[in-house]
TORMAR-477370 format. One line per field, with one value per residue (C-alpha): residue number from 1; residue in one letter; y, z, x. Coordinates in Angstrom, 3 decimals. Layout:
<pts>
resi	c(NUM,...)
resn	c(a,...)
c2	c(Y,...)
c3	c(Z,...)
c1	c(X,...)
</pts>
This chain:
<pts>
resi	c(1,2,3,4,5,6,7,8,9,10,11,12,13,14,15,16,17,18,19,20,21,22,23,24,25,26,27,28,29,30,31,32,33,34,35,36,37,38,39,40,41,42,43,44,45,46,47,48,49,50,51,52,53,54,55,56,57,58,59,60,61,62,63,64,65,66,67,68,69,70,71,72,73,74,75,76,77,78,79,80,81,82,83,84,85,86,87,88,89,90,91,92,93,94,95,96,97,98,99,100,101,102,103,104,105,106,107,108,109,110,111,112,113,114,115,116,117,118,119,120,121,122,123,124,125,126,127,128,129,130,131,132,133,134,135,136,137,138,139,140,141,142,143,144,145,146,147,148,149,150,151,152,153,154,155,156,157,158,159,160,161,162,163,164,165,166,167,168,169,170,171,172,173,174,175,176,177,178,179,180,181,182,183,184,185,186,187,188,189,190,191,192,193,194,195,196,197,198,199,200,201,202,203,204,205,206,207,208,209,210,211,212,213,214,215,216,217,218,219,220,221,222,223,224,225,226,227,228,229,230,231,232,233,234,235,236,237,238,239,240,241,242,243,244,245,246,247,248,249,250,251,252,253,254,255,256,257,258,259,260,261,262,263,264,265,266,267,268,269,270,271,272,273,274,275,276,277,278,279,280,281,282,283,284,285,286,287,288,289,290,291,292,293,294,295,296,297,298,299,300,301,302,303,304,305,306,307,308,309,310,311,312,313,314,315,316,317,318,319,320,321,322,323,324,325,326,327,328,329,330,331,332,333,334,335,336,337,338,339,340,341,342,343,344,345,346,347,348,349,350,351,352,353,354,355,356,357,358,359,360,361,362,363,364,365,366,367,368,369,370,371,372,373,374,375,376,377,378,379,380,381,382,383,384,385,386,387,388,389,390,391,392,393,394,395,396,397,398,399,400,401,402,403,404,405,406,407,408,409,410,411,412,413,414,415,416,417,418,419,420,421,422,423,424,425,426,427,428,429,430,431,432)
resn	c(m,y,r,d,i,f,a,p,g,f,k,t,e,p,y,w,w,e,a,a,p,r,p,l,p,a,s,a,p,l,p,a,r,c,d,v,a,i,v,g,s,g,y,t,g,l,t,a,a,l,h,l,a,r,a,g,r,e,v,v,v,l,e,v,e,a,a,g,a,g,a,s,s,r,n,a,g,f,v,g,r,a,l,v,t,d,f,a,d,l,i,e,s,v,g,l,e,k,a,k,a,l,y,g,e,v,w,a,a,y,d,h,v,y,r,v,v,a,e,e,s,i,d,c,h,l,e,r,c,g,r,f,i,p,v,f,s,q,r,q,y,n,s,f,a,r,k,l,e,i,q,r,r,h,l,g,e,e,f,e,m,v,p,k,a,r,q,h,l,h,l,g,t,e,l,y,h,g,g,s,y,g,p,d,r,g,a,i,h,p,a,l,y,l,q,g,l,l,d,r,a,r,a,a,g,a,a,i,h,d,r,t,s,v,m,s,l,g,t,e,t,s,r,v,i,l,d,t,t,r,g,r,i,e,a,g,e,v,i,i,a,t,n,g,y,t,g,a,l,t,p,d,l,r,r,r,t,v,p,f,y,g,f,m,i,a,t,e,p,l,a,p,d,r,l,a,r,i,l,p,q,p,r,i,v,e,d,y,r,m,n,i,d,f,l,r,l,s,p,d,r,s,r,v,l,f,g,g,r,t,g,g,p,a,s,d,l,m,a,k,a,t,i,l,h,r,r,l,a,r,l,f,p,d,l,a,g,t,r,i,t,h,a,w,t,g,r,c,a,a,s,f,d,a,m,p,h,i,g,q,r,d,r,v,h,y,a,l,g,y,n,y,m,g,v,p,m,g,s,w,l,g,l,k,l,a,r,r,l,l,g,t,a,d,g,s,t,a,f,d,d,l,p,f,p,t,r,f,y,y,r,s,r,p,w,f,v,p,l,a,m,a,w,f,d,l,k,d,r,l,e,r)
c2	c(77.418,74.657,75.474,78.688,76.598,75.707,77.934,79.084,76.361,73.663,70.188,66.685,65.209,64.896,67.973,65.866,65.924,69.633,68.767,65.338,65.185,61.717,61.198,60.891,57.304,55.858,54.587,51.798,48.452,45.686,43.075,39.473,38.077,39.028,37.451,39.135,40.878,43.131,44.134,47.484,50.528,51.591,51.318,47.511,47.053,49.741,48.679,45.099,46.293,48.445,45.661,42.981,45.183,46.085,42.366,41.896,40.629,41.742,43.422,44.741,46.759,46.828,49.560,50.050,53.839,56.381,55.092,55.537,57.005,54.780,55.111,55.411,58.975,59.731,58.730,61.008,60.453,59.066,56.859,54.790,51.795,50.150,47.662,48.371,45.865,47.288,45.417,44.581,43.104,41.204,39.508,38.179,36.677,35.351,35.405,37.663,36.298,36.347,39.815,41.045,39.472,41.110,44.531,44.059,43.589,46.846,48.702,47.319,48.590,52.046,52.143,50.902,53.993,56.327,54.202,54.130,57.862,58.545,55.998,56.885,60.648,60.997,64.533,63.849,65.906,62.886,63.930,62.522,64.906,62.800,61.796,63.008,60.736,62.655,60.790,61.647,60.791,60.106,56.461,56.281,58.192,55.676,52.640,53.954,54.715,51.126,49.689,51.952,51.039,47.377,48.384,50.351,47.453,44.853,46.887,49.966,52.209,55.790,57.790,60.605,60.888,64.479,65.612,67.970,70.902,70.486,69.395,72.887,72.264,69.714,70.587,73.776,72.432,71.813,68.906,66.189,65.009,64.901,62.080,60.395,61.791,59.468,61.036,58.231,58.781,60.352,62.261,62.160,63.625,60.360,61.279,62.571,59.395,57.356,59.399,58.799,55.043,55.240,57.206,54.852,51.727,53.076,54.025,50.476,49.093,48.201,48.770,50.664,50.177,52.220,52.300,48.544,46.341,42.670,40.679,37.154,35.094,31.591,29.685,26.947,24.772,27.210,30.476,32.683,34.012,37.484,38.683,42.472,45.195,45.837,42.271,39.080,38.749,35.668,35.968,33.594,34.965,37.416,39.804,41.039,44.461,45.852,46.177,48.248,47.779,43.975,42.730,40.004,39.152,37.337,36.392,34.407,37.336,39.716,37.667,38.191,41.945,44.423,47.665,50.896,54.566,57.094,60.816,63.977,67.714,70.493,74.008,77.129,78.597,80.027,82.581,81.089,82.400,80.817,77.461,77.706,77.940,74.686,72.691,74.405,71.703,69.988,66.759,64.162,63.693,60.662,60.611,57.576,55.821,53.154,55.513,58.115,61.750,62.715,65.807,67.225,70.296,70.279,69.768,73.478,74.371,76.446,74.609,71.949,68.507,66.741,63.331,61.132,59.497,56.487,53.713,55.614,55.845,58.021,59.082,62.743,64.175,67.679,66.362,64.379,67.452,69.436,66.878,66.935,70.741,70.736,68.306,70.373,73.563,71.793,70.961,74.409,77.075,79.524,77.526,77.760,80.310,78.643,77.357,74.014,73.789,69.980,66.995,63.498,59.814,56.600,52.928,51.298,47.653,45.900,42.215,40.340,39.771,43.366,42.059,42.571,39.401,38.142,34.841,32.792,30.581,28.689,31.369,34.209,36.182,38.836,41.375,42.894,44.171,47.003,48.275,51.998,51.150,51.453,53.671,51.503,48.063,48.488,49.475,46.762,43.888,44.971,44.543,41.159,39.970,40.929,39.056,35.948,35.946,36.459,33.518,35.415,34.261,37.393,37.185,35.818,37.875,37.432,37.408,34.270,31.742,33.779,32.358,34.799,34.585,35.427,35.187,33.061,36.135,37.927,36.987,40.039,43.114,44.535,45.334,45.182,48.031,50.807,48.600,47.958,51.666,52.440,49.865,51.451,54.864,53.475,51.873,55.141,57.069,54.532,54.627,58.405)
c3	c(-112.215,-111.554,-114.637,-112.908,-110.855,-113.954,-114.901,-118.498,-120.343,-117.989,-118.960,-118.399,-118.325,-115.516,-114.069,-114.088,-117.874,-117.877,-116.893,-118.525,-121.589,-123.001,-126.030,-129.571,-130.835,-132.326,-135.888,-135.720,-137.138,-134.693,-134.490,-135.409,-132.151,-128.798,-125.567,-123.409,-124.443,-121.786,-121.988,-120.248,-119.930,-116.332,-113.406,-113.426,-117.124,-117.480,-114.371,-115.646,-119.127,-117.805,-115.817,-118.457,-121.231,-119.163,-118.665,-122.427,-123.116,-126.194,-124.695,-126.384,-124.418,-125.930,-124.900,-126.187,-125.613,-125.558,-123.521,-119.820,-120.324,-117.721,-113.947,-113.483,-114.825,-113.288,-109.603,-106.581,-106.289,-102.746,-101.758,-98.834,-96.932,-95.575,-96.931,-97.078,-94.259,-90.963,-89.491,-86.350,-88.427,-90.573,-87.494,-86.762,-90.242,-91.098,-87.836,-86.573,-88.572,-91.925,-91.187,-90.475,-93.714,-95.782,-94.250,-94.643,-98.370,-98.531,-96.670,-99.132,-101.984,-100.388,-100.053,-103.616,-105.054,-103.293,-104.386,-108.042,-108.191,-106.701,-108.748,-112.028,-111.322,-112.098,-111.444,-110.129,-106.915,-104.617,-100.960,-97.508,-96.516,-93.966,-93.901,-91.717,-91.286,-89.676,-87.892,-87.281,-83.616,-80.304,-80.720,-84.032,-82.509,-79.673,-81.926,-84.443,-81.688,-80.399,-83.869,-84.518,-81.164,-82.221,-85.430,-83.508,-81.125,-83.843,-86.786,-85.221,-87.103,-85.875,-85.447,-83.404,-82.331,-82.842,-80.739,-82.225,-80.285,-82.329,-85.600,-87.053,-87.187,-89.933,-91.520,-91.532,-90.973,-87.959,-89.453,-88.033,-84.515,-84.605,-86.192,-86.723,-88.213,-89.713,-90.882,-93.233,-96.075,-99.363,-102.348,-105.940,-109.308,-110.741,-114.419,-114.196,-112.376,-115.100,-117.784,-116.137,-116.192,-119.809,-120.908,-119.145,-120.459,-123.981,-123.411,-122.187,-125.468,-124.684,-127.667,-126.702,-129.065,-128.121,-129.839,-130.126,-128.762,-128.063,-129.313,-128.241,-126.529,-127.655,-125.334,-126.895,-125.526,-126.128,-127.031,-126.786,-129.897,-129.530,-132.192,-132.150,-134.138,-135.783,-136.534,-134.851,-132.512,-130.929,-127.401,-125.132,-122.083,-121.524,-118.628,-117.982,-116.307,-116.874,-113.312,-113.551,-117.336,-117.246,-119.779,-122.150,-123.178,-119.855,-118.690,-115.662,-114.338,-115.112,-112.761,-109.947,-110.305,-109.719,-111.678,-110.310,-111.167,-109.000,-109.415,-108.769,-109.297,-109.294,-108.155,-109.860,-108.385,-104.904,-102.785,-100.426,-97.292,-98.388,-98.970,-95.599,-93.889,-95.564,-95.248,-92.884,-93.857,-97.276,-95.945,-97.827,-96.212,-96.330,-93.982,-91.854,-93.650,-96.270,-99.112,-98.434,-99.374,-99.949,-100.762,-101.184,-102.543,-106.073,-106.201,-106.931,-103.866,-105.981,-105.773,-103.992,-105.530,-104.128,-104.728,-103.557,-104.490,-105.717,-107.598,-109.339,-113.098,-115.134,-117.827,-116.766,-115.360,-115.015,-112.798,-110.752,-110.462,-109.165,-106.402,-105.463,-105.449,-103.101,-100.742,-100.843,-100.014,-97.100,-95.656,-96.394,-96.779,-97.893,-101.138,-102.031,-104.770,-106.082,-109.634,-111.007,-113.806,-114.196,-113.409,-114.321,-113.681,-114.005,-113.423,-110.331,-109.344,-106.116,-105.282,-103.230,-100.416,-100.602,-101.382,-104.329,-106.335,-108.421,-110.219,-113.374,-115.571,-118.139,-119.893,-118.826,-115.729,-113.932,-111.099,-110.341,-107.715,-106.000,-103.872,-103.768,-103.561,-107.241,-106.977,-104.597,-105.289,-109.060,-109.128,-106.701,-108.317,-111.740,-110.406,-108.924,-112.245,-114.030,-111.478,-111.893,-115.653,-115.275,-112.882,-110.029,-106.435,-105.181,-107.143,-104.349,-102.340,-99.252,-101.578,-103.448,-101.427,-101.298,-103.284,-105.864,-105.179,-107.275,-106.630,-108.359,-109.232,-111.050,-114.648,-116.660,-115.565,-112.038,-111.672,-107.895,-107.436,-107.044,-104.530,-102.610,-102.496,-101.280,-98.531,-97.618,-97.452,-95.135,-92.863,-92.781,-91.755,-89.049,-87.745,-87.506)
c1	c(242.735,245.236,247.284,248.430,250.889,252.906,255.811,256.336,258.199,256.899,258.198,256.866,260.337,262.886,264.514,267.689,267.770,268.564,272.141,272.215,269.945,269.532,271.769,270.501,270.378,273.542,273.528,276.137,274.982,274.116,276.903,276.115,277.488,278.971,280.101,277.445,274.233,272.706,269.049,268.622,270.898,270.325,272.732,272.714,273.269,275.931,277.866,277.953,278.913,281.750,283.399,282.881,284.271,287.329,287.919,288.058,284.543,282.627,279.584,276.447,273.875,270.385,267.944,264.403,264.520,267.353,270.271,269.570,266.092,264.454,264.240,268.021,267.863,264.459,264.666,265.035,268.787,268.677,271.604,270.355,271.572,268.445,265.960,262.241,261.822,263.079,266.019,264.032,261.198,263.689,265.113,261.624,261.262,264.754,266.732,269.501,272.439,270.631,269.257,272.783,274.036,271.279,271.850,275.596,275.018,273.056,275.805,278.349,276.171,276.052,279.857,280.228,278.504,280.946,283.885,282.810,282.182,285.621,287.565,285.865,285.894,282.179,280.973,277.473,277.106,277.383,277.327,276.657,273.896,272.016,268.363,265.519,262.483,259.607,256.811,253.161,252.590,254.283,253.361,255.248,258.144,258.526,258.119,260.642,263.155,262.912,263.511,266.484,268.005,267.980,269.718,272.347,272.969,273.543,274.842,276.411,273.971,274.173,270.992,269.508,265.890,264.757,261.757,259.201,260.679,263.909,262.347,262.798,266.564,265.919,262.568,260.496,256.997,254.775,252.838,255.081,255.843,259.641,261.574,264.915,268.101,270.700,273.982,275.081,272.658,273.496,272.175,273.327,272.403,271.049,271.244,274.827,275.809,274.100,275.843,279.208,278.644,277.487,280.545,282.947,281.245,281.547,285.188,285.871,284.557,280.941,278.636,275.474,272.545,269.509,266.126,266.578,263.814,264.491,261.517,262.514,265.214,266.103,268.432,270.537,273.342,276.174,274.479,271.404,269.679,268.192,265.768,265.565,263.864,267.237,268.243,269.438,272.397,274.001,275.378,277.217,275.372,272.517,271.854,268.324,268.648,265.170,263.771,260.539,260.475,260.576,258.040,256.949,260.511,260.959,257.450,258.592,260.633,257.782,255.553,258.072,258.612,255.802,256.257,254.867,255.158,256.956,256.224,258.219,257.978,260.562,259.748,260.979,264.195,263.622,265.457,268.079,266.352,263.100,264.776,266.512,263.131,262.083,265.302,267.757,270.265,270.361,268.891,266.939,263.524,261.213,258.262,257.427,254.611,254.104,253.149,255.795,256.203,259.823,261.825,265.293,267.004,268.329,272.112,272.658,270.517,268.140,264.806,262.773,262.315,259.267,257.703,254.876,251.564,253.519,251.768,248.991,248.430,250.758,248.312,247.987,251.205,249.776,246.969,249.491,251.717,248.735,248.180,251.864,251.904,248.915,250.671,253.856,251.921,250.220,253.625,255.041,252.326,255.020,255.245,251.556,252.212,255.361,255.218,256.378,258.931,259.068,256.869,257.923,257.521,259.490,258.833,260.298,259.906,259.020,259.204,256.638,259.134,260.478,263.983,266.325,266.974,269.866,270.117,270.540,268.376,270.404,272.480,270.198,271.246,269.210,269.150,265.745,263.318,265.180,262.283,263.254,266.986,267.859,270.939,272.998,271.484,271.313,274.984,276.093,274.223,275.446,278.978,278.060,276.626,279.833,281.916,279.779,280.140,283.894,284.078,285.707,285.336,283.545,280.295,278.136,275.641,273.475,270.455,271.533,269.525,266.321,263.402,262.037,258.298,255.277,251.529,248.918,246.837,249.670,250.324,251.293,249.331,249.809,246.105,246.375,248.886,246.229,244.399,247.622,248.435,244.908,245.409,248.738,247.049,244.379,246.971,248.907,245.790,244.948,248.518,248.404)
</pts>
């Protein structure tokens, strides 16, 4: 019976919360006014709050759940520096110079995470562990190598193509056909990083009000009126930092961000020699397809964290965990009898052009649509939003002139996401 794969005490909440449980709601009254109200307490909202508060602004962060309970404390903790669109493909669509500018922005975001963790002394297991991307065929191997060579030529990106005969040095399975290793990729404990930002934002003077839902925004000439479940607040400026949780409060932004669920499981603790057969080095792994499977070791090197089957419904996490366990055991038959201690989900957000977006409409500012790049891009664009509101000269980004598209068939419910993921699965099978 499938329930035999679940360990005693199995939890349908993030493994990350064991080290960083979400705090109990605060009881402070909501202020009547502030300089900046921020909707959302993830990386974007807290980074903006931290820098604005340190600059002397009165900042209020409003969160519908417990502070930081969204995707920022639920994601895989991958710190990448690439867009969803390959650099070579981006050259075809926007030209070489714009492609270089966009990738330069992503590299700056990657560096920013390391700088913040060091400067703020956030203990969150950040490391440069490298990433291995396994492929499924010689055709994919050759195509991927050509694309990466273009990236090396124009950006100086370092990589190594690993043939199947040497794949075992990075990943202990025979189901792939080699792949690419890139040394400049990182891993982080996402919830401890989030908690560090939360603690420092509070210490800087930002007021964090969780369990507070914003029901409406009313923009006037010199202020924005926010009606919440705990009262009304007037703000000089508003930041929308909701990403995959963007909803009816901002219907136009909701039409431009496509929320989808990501899923992960954590195995029970495993013996070191067993883990070494799976991941000889503590790499992050993302296979080379549109609907990826991904894995890493936990920061304490005690268990495997595995994810995949993105975009499906989140109504039955135990059923989803069973599917993920089956896929994990197919990759590593040695793990077939391993039990799961945690299975969880969180809402990410894509954009129709697969690009992050930052902008302003009247007194409402936003940064959304991170497309699997939430750790670096959420942090970086939160900083950029703060700089814009402070009026400093370094608030611009390479994303500023990009249109933020929507589609005529998308109003409020992303009914097409399961169809899109099924199409991605079909394309992946055909490619293999």
